[in-house]
Backbone as JSON, one array per atom type, in Angstrom:
{
  "sequence": "XXXXXXXXXXXXXXXXXXXXXXXXXXXXXXXXXXXXXXXXXXXXXXXXXXXXXXXXXXXXXXXXXXXXXXXXXXXXXXXXXXXXXXXXXXXXXXXXXXXXXXXXXXXXXXXXXXXXXXXXXXXXXXXXXXXXXXXXXXXXXXXXXXXXXXXXXXXXXXXXXXXXXXXXXXXXXXXXXXXXX",
  "N": [[-33.64, -57.63, -26.33], [-35.21, -56.1, -25.04], [-33.79, -53.66, -25.44], [-33.89, -53.43, -28.35], [-36.69, -53.05, -28.77], [-37.08, -50.39, -27.51], [-35.39, -49.11, -29.15], [-36.99, -49.14, -31.61], [-39.46, -48.02, -30.66], [-38.6, -45.29, -30.15], [-37.62, -44.64, -32.66], [-40.12, -44.66, -34.07], [-41.41, -42.75, -32.75], [-39.81, -40.46, -33.44], [-40.27, -40.41, -36.23], [-43.24, -39.73, -36.18], [-43.24, -37.15, -34.89], [-41.67, -35.9, -36.83], [-43.53, -36.0, -39.14], [-45.6, -34.64, -37.99], [-44.5, -31.97, -37.6], [-43.84, -31.3, -39.96], [-46.29, -31.0, -41.27], [-47.42, -28.94, -39.78], [-45.78, -27.06, -40.36], [-46.53, -26.65, -43.25], [-49.59, -26.0, -43.59], [-51.34, -26.58, -46.17], [-50.44, -28.63, -47.39], [-51.12, -31.97, -48.27], [-51.97, -34.47, -45.72], [-50.66, -37.46, -44.32], [-53.08, -39.05, -43.86], [-55.06, -37.9, -45.33], [-57.4, -38.22, -47.76], [-57.12, -38.4, -51.19], [-58.48, -37.6, -54.29], [-59.06, -38.81, -57.84], [-60.72, -37.42, -59.54], [-61.31, -34.56, -61.31], [-62.99, -31.25, -62.08], [-64.53, -28.93, -64.02], [-66.22, -26.17, -63.3], [-66.82, -23.34, -63.27], [-65.24, -20.12, -63.66], [-64.32, -19.78, -61.03], [-64.78, -22.3, -59.69], [-63.07, -25.0, -59.93], [-60.91, -27.56, -60.89], [-57.24, -28.79, -60.46], [-54.82, -30.99, -61.4], [-52.17, -31.88, -59.57], [-48.81, -32.58, -57.99], [-48.91, -35.24, -55.47], [-47.56, -34.51, -53.18], [-46.76, -31.44, -51.21], [-44.46, -29.57, -53.13], [-43.57, -31.18, -54.75], [-42.33, -32.64, -58.03], [-43.48, -31.57, -61.2], [-43.47, -33.18, -63.75], [-42.32, -35.4, -62.94], [-44.17, -36.67, -61.16], [-46.22, -37.42, -62.76], [-47.49, -39.78, -63.0], [-48.73, -40.03, -60.5], [-50.36, -37.74, -59.74], [-52.53, -35.78, -58.17], [-56.08, -34.74, -57.74], [-56.87, -31.58, -57.1], [-58.98, -28.88, -55.67], [-60.7, -25.63, -56.36], [-62.42, -25.18, -54.22], [-64.57, -27.35, -52.27], [-66.24, -29.55, -54.59], [-68.91, -31.53, -55.7], [-68.9, -32.93, -57.82], [-66.33, -33.75, -57.96], [-65.24, -35.74, -56.3], [-63.65, -36.47, -52.91], [-61.28, -34.98, -53.64], [-58.6, -32.82, -52.99], [-58.01, -29.53, -51.58], [-56.93, -26.59, -53.27], [-54.06, -24.63, -52.53], [-54.73, -21.5, -50.97], [-54.38, -18.57, -52.76], [-52.64, -19.92, -54.6], [-53.83, -20.13, -57.28], [-53.63, -17.59, -59.26], [-55.0, -16.17, -61.53], [-57.77, -16.86, -63.53], [-59.27, -18.06, -66.51], [-61.9, -18.57, -68.43], [-63.18, -20.91, -70.97], [-65.72, -21.86, -73.18], [-66.84, -24.06, -75.46], [-69.37, -24.83, -77.05], [-70.45, -25.85, -79.1], [-68.35, -27.66, -80.08], [-68.44, -29.16, -77.47], [-66.43, -28.84, -75.28], [-64.59, -27.51, -72.44], [-62.33, -25.01, -70.98], [-59.85, -23.87, -68.69], [-57.68, -21.24, -68.4], [-54.66, -19.77, -66.96], [-52.78, -18.2, -64.49], [-50.2, -19.0, -62.02], [-49.27, -18.98, -58.48], [-46.39, -20.23, -57.75], [-45.06, -20.76, -55.36], [-46.85, -21.09, -53.54], [-47.47, -23.79, -53.31], [-45.23, -25.12, -53.1], [-43.72, -25.4, -55.49], [-41.1, -25.67, -57.97], [-38.87, -22.99, -59.05], [-37.27, -24.01, -61.24], [-38.63, -25.96, -62.45], [-39.89, -27.16, -65.43], [-42.23, -28.09, -66.02], [-45.03, -30.21, -67.0], [-47.3, -32.86, -68.36], [-50.7, -33.75, -67.71], [-53.21, -36.16, -68.31], [-55.9, -38.31, -69.18], [-54.42, -40.71, -69.27], [-52.21, -40.43, -67.82], [-52.19, -39.32, -64.49], [-53.13, -42.69, -64.15], [-56.53, -43.65, -64.21], [-57.31, -41.05, -63.84], [-59.81, -38.46, -64.12], [-62.05, -36.0, -65.92], [-64.9, -34.79, -64.66], [-67.89, -35.5, -66.17], [-67.16, -35.46, -68.66], [-65.25, -37.19, -71.38], [-62.55, -37.03, -71.84], [-59.32, -35.32, -70.93], [-56.89, -32.77, -70.83], [-54.08, -31.35, -69.23], [-51.82, -29.0, -68.38], [-49.22, -27.97, -66.36], [-46.94, -25.33, -65.57], [-44.72, -24.52, -63.68], [-42.11, -22.86, -64.03], [-42.55, -20.75, -65.61], [-45.1, -20.15, -64.42], [-47.77, -20.71, -65.16], [-50.86, -22.25, -66.02], [-53.12, -24.9, -67.55], [-55.97, -26.19, -68.51], [-58.15, -28.46, -70.08], [-61.15, -29.95, -70.72], [-62.86, -32.49, -72.66], [-65.35, -34.1, -74.87], [-64.92, -35.17, -77.05], [-61.72, -36.87, -78.15], [-60.24, -35.54, -80.02], [-60.4, -33.03, -79.42], [-58.7, -32.72, -77.18], [-55.65, -32.22, -77.09], [-53.55, -34.42, -76.52], [-51.01, -35.01, -77.47], [-49.02, -33.22, -77.57], [-47.12, -32.46, -75.5], [-44.72, -31.25, -74.75], [-44.95, -28.68, -75.69], [-46.06, -26.62, -74.29], [-48.46, -24.74, -72.41], [-49.43, -22.33, -73.87], [-49.35, -22.86, -76.74], [-50.41, -25.41, -76.85], [-53.14, -25.12, -75.91], [-53.68, -22.39, -76.25], [-55.56, -19.52, -75.41], [-56.01, -17.25, -72.42], [-53.45, -15.9, -70.46], [-53.19, -13.91, -68.59]],
  "CA": [[-35.0, -57.49, -26.75], [-35.99, -54.53, -24.62], [-32.97, -52.62, -26.43], [-34.64, -53.33, -29.67], [-38.13, -52.44, -28.5], [-36.74, -49.07, -27.17], [-34.92, -48.17, -30.51], [-38.16, -49.08, -32.32], [-40.46, -47.1, -30.16], [-37.84, -44.12, -30.01], [-37.72, -44.33, -33.99], [-41.48, -44.52, -34.6], [-41.73, -41.45, -32.04], [-39.33, -39.59, -34.25], [-41.08, -40.21, -37.55], [-44.44, -39.09, -35.93], [-42.84, -35.99, -34.64], [-41.26, -35.27, -38.26], [-44.69, -35.72, -39.87], [-46.42, -33.54, -37.27], [-43.7, -30.79, -37.66], [-43.95, -30.96, -41.57], [-47.72, -30.64, -41.49], [-47.64, -27.79, -39.08], [-45.08, -26.0, -41.18], [-47.03, -26.57, -44.3], [-50.84, -26.62, -43.68], [-51.83, -26.58, -47.4], [-50.05, -30.17, -47.88], [-51.93, -33.33, -47.82], [-51.4, -35.18, -44.84], [-50.74, -39.11, -44.66], [-54.45, -39.8, -43.59], [-55.85, -37.37, -46.3], [-57.71, -39.26, -49.07], [-57.38, -37.44, -52.34], [-59.34, -38.3, -55.59], [-58.61, -38.54, -59.22], [-61.49, -36.61, -60.59], [-61.52, -33.18, -61.24], [-64.03, -30.88, -62.66], [-64.46, -27.36, -64.35], [-67.82, -25.58, -63.16], [-66.99, -21.9, -63.61], [-63.89, -19.81, -63.3], [-64.18, -19.72, -59.59], [-64.97, -23.55, -59.27], [-62.41, -25.93, -60.95], [-59.83, -28.38, -60.12], [-56.18, -28.93, -61.29], [-54.14, -32.07, -61.0], [-50.77, -31.77, -59.03], [-48.24, -33.86, -57.33], [-49.59, -35.29, -54.12], [-46.97, -33.83, -51.97], [-46.16, -30.46, -51.33], [-43.14, -29.35, -53.34], [-43.19, -32.26, -55.81], [-42.06, -32.06, -59.14], [-44.84, -31.96, -62.27], [-43.32, -34.25, -64.44], [-41.86, -36.75, -61.84], [-45.36, -37.13, -60.51], [-47.17, -37.73, -63.8], [-48.4, -41.04, -62.73], [-49.17, -40.15, -59.11], [-50.66, -36.52, -59.69], [-54.13, -35.89, -57.58], [-56.89, -33.33, -58.16], [-57.1, -30.25, -55.99], [-60.15, -27.95, -56.48], [-60.64, -24.12, -55.64], [-63.26, -25.28, -53.09], [-65.05, -28.51, -52.53], [-67.15, -29.81, -55.65], [-69.61, -32.78, -55.38], [-68.62, -34.08, -58.85], [-64.79, -34.13, -57.74], [-65.24, -36.39, -54.76], [-62.18, -36.83, -52.28], [-60.25, -33.87, -54.37], [-58.03, -31.94, -52.07], [-58.39, -27.96, -51.9], [-55.86, -25.89, -53.63], [-53.83, -23.69, -51.35], [-55.19, -20.19, -50.73], [-53.3, -17.69, -53.39], [-52.2, -20.53, -55.76], [-54.61, -19.8, -58.53], [-53.71, -16.11, -59.58], [-55.97, -15.91, -62.53], [-58.42, -17.92, -64.28], [-59.99, -17.5, -67.75], [-62.89, -19.8, -68.92], [-63.96, -20.8, -72.44], [-66.66, -22.98, -73.45], [-66.87, -24.49, -76.74], [-70.87, -25.45, -76.79], [-70.36, -26.49, -80.71], [-67.44, -28.99, -79.73], [-68.56, -29.69, -76.16], [-65.32, -28.77, -74.47], [-64.55, -26.43, -71.42], [-61.33, -24.97, -70.46], [-59.49, -22.62, -67.82], [-56.11, -21.09, -68.43], [-54.19, -18.63, -66.05], [-51.47, -18.1, -63.87], [-50.41, -19.52, -60.66], [-48.02, -18.51, -57.77], [-45.8, -21.61, -57.27], [-44.67, -20.83, -53.89], [-48.03, -21.54, -52.56], [-47.47, -25.21, -53.25], [-43.64, -25.27, -53.07], [-43.36, -25.77, -56.78], [-39.8, -24.96, -58.06], [-38.88, -22.2, -60.37], [-36.62, -24.59, -62.42], [-39.4, -26.99, -62.97], [-40.57, -26.78, -66.57], [-43.79, -28.66, -66.03], [-45.55, -31.41, -67.5], [-48.67, -32.89, -68.59], [-51.46, -34.72, -67.11], [-54.26, -36.56, -68.91], [-56.53, -39.6, -68.76], [-53.46, -41.92, -69.32], [-51.17, -40.26, -66.58], [-51.94, -40.33, -63.69], [-53.94, -43.59, -64.36], [-57.51, -43.39, -63.52], [-57.76, -39.43, -63.54], [-60.75, -38.0, -65.3], [-62.71, -34.8, -65.54], [-66.44, -35.12, -64.35], [-68.7, -35.19, -67.18], [-66.14, -35.59, -69.95], [-64.38, -38.42, -71.65], [-61.08, -36.7, -72.02], [-58.72, -33.87, -70.37], [-55.61, -32.35, -70.84], [-53.7, -30.51, -68.2], [-50.27, -28.6, -68.39], [-48.86, -26.91, -65.42], [-45.73, -24.8, -65.91], [-44.01, -23.55, -62.57], [-41.15, -21.93, -64.19], [-43.46, -19.49, -66.03], [-46.11, -19.71, -63.34], [-48.93, -20.6, -65.96], [-51.47, -23.54, -66.12], [-54.18, -24.83, -68.48], [-56.85, -27.38, -68.28], [-59.25, -28.58, -70.92], [-62.02, -31.04, -70.48], [-63.6, -32.74, -73.77], [-66.08, -35.07, -74.97], [-63.85, -35.89, -78.08], [-60.29, -37.04, -77.96], [-59.5, -34.83, -80.92], [-60.23, -31.55, -78.89], [-57.84, -32.42, -76.14], [-54.54, -32.4, -77.81], [-52.51, -34.99, -75.64], [-49.64, -35.39, -78.17], [-48.23, -32.1, -77.78], [-46.69, -32.03, -74.03], [-43.6, -30.45, -74.56], [-45.01, -27.34, -76.3], [-46.33, -25.7, -73.37], [-49.89, -24.17, -72.58], [-49.92, -21.51, -74.81], [-49.24, -23.5, -78.01], [-51.36, -26.69, -76.9], [-54.36, -24.83, -75.56], [-54.28, -20.99, -76.48], [-56.2, -18.95, -74.21], [-55.6, -16.06, -71.85], [-52.66, -16.25, -69.62], [-52.79, -12.68, -67.9]],
  "C": [[-35.45, -56.27, -26.28], [-35.14, -53.63, -25.32], [-33.77, -52.34, -27.64], [-36.09, -52.67, -29.51], [-38.07, -51.03, -28.24], [-36.2, -48.52, -28.21], [-35.99, -48.19, -31.36], [-39.21, -48.17, -31.96], [-39.81, -45.67, -30.29], [-37.96, -43.65, -31.74], [-39.13, -43.88, -34.63], [-41.91, -42.95, -33.96], [-40.98, -39.97, -32.81], [-40.01, -39.28, -35.61], [-42.3, -39.64, -37.16], [-44.16, -37.61, -35.59], [-42.48, -35.26, -36.09], [-42.49, -34.89, -39.03], [-45.42, -34.66, -39.31], [-45.84, -32.18, -37.65], [-43.78, -30.27, -39.25], [-45.29, -30.63, -41.88], [-47.98, -29.32, -40.97], [-46.87, -26.8, -39.76], [-45.93, -25.68, -42.64], [-48.61, -27.01, -44.33], [-51.8, -26.81, -44.77], [-51.55, -27.98, -47.87], [-50.88, -31.06, -47.11], [-51.33, -33.95, -46.51], [-51.41, -36.6, -44.99], [-52.15, -39.65, -44.4], [-55.44, -38.82, -44.51], [-55.92, -38.28, -47.49], [-58.05, -38.17, -50.2], [-57.8, -38.09, -53.61], [-58.35, -38.06, -56.66], [-59.59, -38.18, -60.26], [-61.53, -35.42, -60.41], [-62.73, -32.67, -61.94], [-63.69, -29.28, -62.94], [-66.05, -27.06, -64.35], [-67.77, -24.21, -63.8], [-65.4, -21.26, -63.38], [-63.47, -19.71, -61.78], [-64.34, -21.18, -59.0], [-64.24, -24.45, -60.38], [-61.53, -26.73, -60.13], [-58.75, -28.65, -61.19], [-55.46, -30.23, -60.76], [-52.61, -31.38, -60.57], [-50.2, -32.65, -58.33], [-48.78, -34.04, -56.11], [-49.01, -34.96, -52.95], [-46.55, -32.52, -52.31], [-44.63, -30.18, -51.94], [-42.74, -30.34, -54.38], [-42.96, -31.87, -57.09], [-43.29, -32.43, -60.14], [-44.59, -32.94, -63.02], [-42.92, -35.46, -63.77], [-43.15, -37.14, -61.35], [-46.58, -37.33, -61.59], [-48.1, -38.82, -63.45], [-48.79, -41.15, -61.5], [-50.0, -38.65, -58.9], [-52.25, -36.97, -59.14], [-54.83, -34.77, -57.99], [-56.89, -32.62, -56.72], [-57.99, -29.18, -56.63], [-60.11, -26.56, -55.71], [-61.47, -24.14, -54.25], [-63.92, -26.5, -53.49], [-66.23, -28.82, -53.68], [-67.54, -31.07, -55.53], [-69.08, -33.84, -56.79], [-66.96, -34.49, -59.08], [-64.67, -34.92, -56.5], [-63.89, -36.78, -54.24], [-61.07, -35.92, -53.19], [-59.89, -33.05, -52.95], [-58.41, -30.33, -52.24], [-57.0, -27.29, -52.09], [-55.47, -24.88, -52.67], [-54.25, -22.22, -51.52], [-53.95, -19.5, -51.59], [-52.49, -18.62, -54.61], [-52.41, -20.17, -57.1], [-54.61, -18.23, -58.43], [-54.49, -15.58, -60.55], [-56.83, -16.99, -63.01], [-59.51, -17.39, -65.37], [-60.9, -18.83, -68.31], [-63.36, -19.46, -70.05], [-64.55, -21.99, -72.5], [-66.92, -22.92, -74.66], [-68.33, -25.36, -76.86], [-70.77, -26.2, -78.17], [-69.52, -27.93, -80.32], [-67.58, -29.66, -78.4], [-67.17, -29.88, -75.36], [-65.21, -27.4, -73.74], [-63.14, -26.26, -71.01], [-60.88, -23.84, -69.47], [-58.02, -22.47, -68.09], [-55.79, -19.83, -67.44], [-52.93, -18.85, -65.63], [-51.39, -18.64, -62.28], [-49.09, -18.86, -59.72], [-47.57, -20.17, -57.18], [-45.39, -21.81, -56.15], [-45.68, -21.27, -53.22], [-48.13, -23.23, -52.55], [-46.08, -25.76, -53.17], [-43.15, -25.96, -54.29], [-42.09, -25.0, -57.08], [-39.63, -24.3, -59.31], [-37.99, -22.55, -61.42], [-37.28, -25.78, -62.85], [-40.27, -26.42, -64.21], [-41.86, -27.38, -66.76], [-43.82, -29.86, -66.71], [-46.82, -31.49, -67.76], [-49.39, -33.93, -67.89], [-52.81, -34.96, -68.0], [-55.04, -37.84, -68.6], [-55.65, -40.62, -68.7], [-52.67, -41.86, -68.14], [-51.74, -39.05, -65.86], [-53.36, -41.36, -64.16], [-55.17, -43.23, -63.8], [-58.19, -42.11, -63.4], [-58.79, -39.14, -64.66], [-61.33, -36.56, -64.73], [-64.36, -35.08, -65.56], [-67.07, -34.59, -65.75], [-68.1, -35.1, -68.47], [-65.49, -36.82, -70.2], [-62.8, -38.27, -71.49], [-60.76, -35.48, -71.28], [-57.31, -33.93, -70.79], [-55.22, -31.39, -69.97], [-52.36, -30.1, -68.41], [-50.12, -27.56, -67.04], [-47.46, -26.46, -65.49], [-44.94, -24.03, -64.76], [-43.4, -22.64, -62.83], [-41.85, -20.56, -64.68], [-44.7, -19.1, -65.51], [-47.39, -19.77, -64.34], [-49.41, -22.21, -65.93], [-52.54, -23.59, -67.14], [-54.76, -26.35, -68.34], [-58.1, -27.61, -69.25], [-59.82, -30.08, -70.9], [-62.83, -31.39, -71.97], [-64.17, -33.83, -73.86], [-65.28, -35.87, -76.1], [-62.37, -35.79, -77.94], [-59.62, -36.04, -78.59], [-59.35, -33.49, -80.45], [-59.39, -31.37, -77.59], [-56.38, -32.81, -76.65], [-53.27, -33.07, -76.75], [-51.01, -35.2, -76.11], [-48.6, -34.48, -78.26], [-47.58, -31.77, -76.45], [-45.59, -31.32, -73.71], [-43.68, -28.96, -75.16], [-45.55, -26.42, -75.53], [-47.95, -25.13, -73.42], [-50.28, -23.36, -73.79], [-50.19, -21.85, -76.34], [-50.42, -24.6, -77.89], [-52.79, -26.12, -76.81], [-54.87, -23.5, -76.04], [-54.8, -20.59, -75.18], [-55.51, -17.62, -73.54], [-54.77, -16.35, -70.46], [-52.19, -15.17, -68.69], [-53.08, -13.07, -66.63]]
}
């Protein structure tokens, strides 16, 4: 019995040390006690959120059901969202369509700032995956992140027809258009 308790205590200590070492080597990664939300927002070119895998280095498509919101800085309409790693967003271009009531951000990312693979062709996030995800103030959203070509796009819409979620394999440039410089 004493041996079993000793092995259990040693195993627990090793797990704690591994988690501490992983967090220390990657301060941008969420820790096990970080609460991350599922509400994103687009306020401006400098204040917006993107959905990403919950763990540093996770695959985009593999985490379509688990992605969480990360913002450029804290945004009150995106409670519990994490903060994007410094340098992850390389460019951001905002378009507002006031007639159709949608807003989008397109641009470039540095995949290395969140440990994304250069071989990851990306994937799509929307109100269906991850379940419960939303864009504050809008009924629908569609987002694509493409680590292999280091682009991203997100559009938040009042009407479903303005957020084309049925073309996920086409990529940002064909799905949403915009500026990717």
